[in-house]
C-alpha positions as CSV (number, residue, x, y, z in Angstrom):
1,I,0.0,0.0,0.0
2,L,2.8,2.4,0.9
3,R,4.7,1.7,-2.4
4,R,1.6,2.8,-4.4
5,C,1.4,6.2,-2.7
6,R,2.3,9.0,-4.9
7,S,3.9,11.2,-2.3
8,K,5.4,11.2,1.2
9,A,2.2,12.9,2.4
10,W,0.1,10.0,1.1
11,E,2.5,7.5,2.6
12,W,2.1,9.1,6.0
13,A,-1.7,9.3,5.7
14,A,-1.8,5.6,4.6
15,L,0.4,4.7,7.5
16,A,-1.7,6.6,10.0
17,A,-4.9,5.0,8.6
18,L,-3.4,1.5,8.8
19,S,-2.2,2.2,12.3
20,A,-5.6,3.4,13.4
21,F,-7.2,0.3,11.9
22,V,-4.9,-2.0,13.8
23,I,-5.5,-0.1,17.1
24,V,-9.3,-0.2,16.6
25,D,-9.2,-3.9,15.5
26,A,-7.2,-4.9,18.6
27,W,-9.1,-2.8,21.0
28,P,-10.3,-5.1,23.9
29,S,-14.0,-5.5,24.3
30,L,-14.9,-5.4,28.0
31,T,-18.3,-5.8,29.5
32,L,-18.6,-4.4,32.9
33,E,-21.0,-5.8,35.5
34,E,-22.1,-4.0,38.6
35,V,-20.8,-5.9,41.7
36,W,-22.6,-6.4,44.9
37,K,-21.8,-3.9,47.7
38,D,-22.3,-6.6,50.4
39,P,-21.9,-10.4,50.3
40,P,-24.5,-12.9,51.3
41,E,-24.8,-12.9,55.1
42,I,-24.1,-16.7,55.0
43,Y,-20.4,-16.0,55.2
44,Q,-20.8,-14.8,58.8
45,F,-21.6,-18.3,59.8
46,L,-18.4,-19.9,58.6
47,P,-16.5,-21.4,61.6
48,K,-13.9,-19.0,63.0
49,D,-12.4,-21.4,65.5
50,R,-11.0,-24.0,63.1
51,P,-9.6,-24.2,59.5
52,V,-12.1,-24.1,56.7
53,V,-11.7,-25.1,53.1
54,L,-14.7,-23.9,51.1
55,A,-16.3,-25.1,47.9
56,E,-18.8,-22.7,46.4
57,L,-21.6,-23.8,44.1
58,P,-23.0,-23.7,41.5
59,V,-20.0,-24.2,39.2
60,I,-20.7,-23.7,35.5
61,E,-18.6,-23.9,32.3
62,D,-18.1,-20.1,32.2
63,P,-14.4,-19.6,33.2
64,G,-15.1,-16.2,34.8
65,Y,-17.9,-17.5,37.0
66,N,-15.6,-18.3,39.9
67,T,-14.5,-14.6,40.1
68,R,-17.8,-14.1,41.9
69,F,-16.7,-16.4,44.7
70,M,-13.3,-14.9,44.8
71,Y,-14.9,-11.4,45.2
72,F,-16.9,-12.7,48.2
73,S,-13.7,-14.1,49.7
74,L,-12.7,-10.5,50.4
75,W,-15.2,-10.7,53.3
76,H,-14.3,-14.2,54.7
77,W,-10.7,-14.9,53.7
78,K,-11.1,-18.7,54.0
79,T,-9.3,-21.1,51.8
80,M,-11.3,-22.0,48.7
81,V,-11.1,-24.6,46.0
82,N,-12.8,-22.2,43.5
83,G,-10.7,-19.7,41.8
84,Y,-9.6,-18.2,38.5
85,S,-6.6,-16.2,37.4
86,G,-6.9,-16.1,33.6
87,Y,-6.5,-19.9,33.3
88,F,-7.3,-23.0,35.2
89,T,-4.7,-25.3,36.8
90,Q,-4.7,-29.0,36.1
91,S,-5.8,-29.7,39.6
92,Y,-8.8,-27.4,39.2
93,N,-9.7,-28.9,35.8
94,A,-9.7,-32.4,37.5
95,L,-11.9,-31.1,40.4
96,A,-14.4,-29.0,38.4
97,P,-16.5,-31.9,37.1
98,Y,-17.1,-33.1,40.7
99,L,-18.1,-29.6,41.7
100,R,-20.6,-29.4,38.9
101,E,-22.1,-32.7,39.8
102,F,-22.1,-32.3,43.6
103,P,-23.5,-34.0,45.6
104,R,-24.1,-36.8,43.2
105,G,-21.8,-39.8,42.6
106,Y,-18.3,-39.8,44.2
107,S,-18.2,-36.0,44.4
108,P,-18.4,-35.8,48.2
109,E,-15.4,-38.2,48.5
110,V,-13.4,-36.2,45.9
111,L,-14.1,-32.9,47.7
112,R,-13.1,-34.5,51.0
113,S,-9.9,-35.7,49.4
114,N,-9.2,-32.1,48.3
115,G,-9.6,-30.9,51.9
116,V,-13.1,-29.4,51.5
117,T,-14.8,-28.9,54.9
118,H,-17.7,-26.6,53.9
119,V,-19.9,-26.0,50.9
120,I,-22.0,-23.0,50.0
121,L,-24.8,-23.1,47.5
122,N,-25.7,-19.6,46.2
123,C,-28.7,-19.5,44.0
124,G,-28.8,-15.7,43.8
125,L,-25.9,-15.2,41.3
126,G,-28.1,-14.5,38.3
127,Y,-27.4,-17.5,36.1
128,A,-30.1,-20.0,35.0
129,V,-28.8,-23.0,36.9
130,P,-30.9,-25.9,38.3
131,C,-30.4,-24.7,41.8
132,E,-33.6,-26.1,43.3
133,D,-32.7,-29.7,42.3
134,V,-29.2,-29.4,43.7
135,R,-30.6,-27.8,46.9
136,Q,-33.0,-30.7,47.4
137,M,-30.2,-33.3,46.8
138,M,-27.9,-31.5,49.2
139,R,-30.5,-31.3,51.9
140,A,-31.1,-35.1,51.5
141,S,-27.4,-36.0,51.4
142,P,-26.0,-38.0,54.3
143,D,-22.6,-36.4,53.5
144,L,-23.8,-32.9,54.4
145,R,-25.2,-31.1,57.5
146,I,-26.9,-27.8,56.9
147,I,-25.5,-25.1,59.1
148,R,-27.5,-22.1,57.9
149,D,-29.8,-20.9,55.2
150,A,-30.7,-17.4,54.1
151,K,-32.0,-15.3,51.3
152,W,-29.8,-13.1,49.1
153,Q,-30.9,-11.4,45.9
154,G,-34.3,-13.0,46.5
155,Q,-32.8,-16.5,46.2
156,Q,-31.7,-19.2,48.6
157,V,-28.1,-19.4,49.9
158,E,-27.1,-22.3,52.1
159,L,-24.1,-23.2,54.1
160,Y,-23.3,-26.9,54.7
161,E,-20.6,-28.8,56.5
162,L,-19.1,-31.7,54.5
163,L,-19.2,-34.4,57.1
164,P,-16.2,-36.7,57.6
165,E,-16.3,-40.0,55.8
166,R,-18.4,-42.5,57.6
167,T,-16.4,-45.5,58.8
168,T,-19.2,-48.0,58.1
169,S,-19.6,-49.2,54.5
170,R,-22.5,-47.7,52.5
171,A,-23.8,-51.2,51.7
172,G,-24.1,-51.9,55.4
173,S,-25.7,-48.6,56.4
C-alpha cells in the first residue's frame, strides 16, 4: 500500500490509517458488570475457631464465573477450591466436574480428598442453573449437614458442613 502512494504525504496518511485500523481492531471489548456492595450474610456463619476449606456452588462452564466467589472471599478470607486467574490449573480442571455434579456420585469423596470442609450453594448469582434440584439433593445427602440458610438477591443461599467420611460401609448402612 505504501509503495503505491504518490507522495510522502500520502504514505504518512496511509500509515496513519493502517495504524488506526490495527488499534481499533485490537481494542479489547470489556463488558462491565455491577458488583454487589455486600456479600450474602451466610459467610458470617463460617467457623472462625477452626480451619475451613470452602467449595462454592453452583459451578458452571463459564471460566469467569468463579470470580464471583473470589470477590466474596474478600469478606471471609477462607481457603477455597474455587478460583480463576486467567486460566485453570490441572488440579482445578480435575476437580471441576465433581463440583458441577455435587452432591451426586463420588463428588463428596473427591471434595473431601481435596480438603473441603464446607460447601455454600448460592442460588442468587443470576445465572439460570438448576439450583432447586441441587438444593434438594444437598438437603437429603447423608454427607452434608446444613449449618444455615438465608436469602440473598431474592434467592436461597445455604451453608453446609461436609461431614467426615463414615467408617461403616455404605452397603451396610
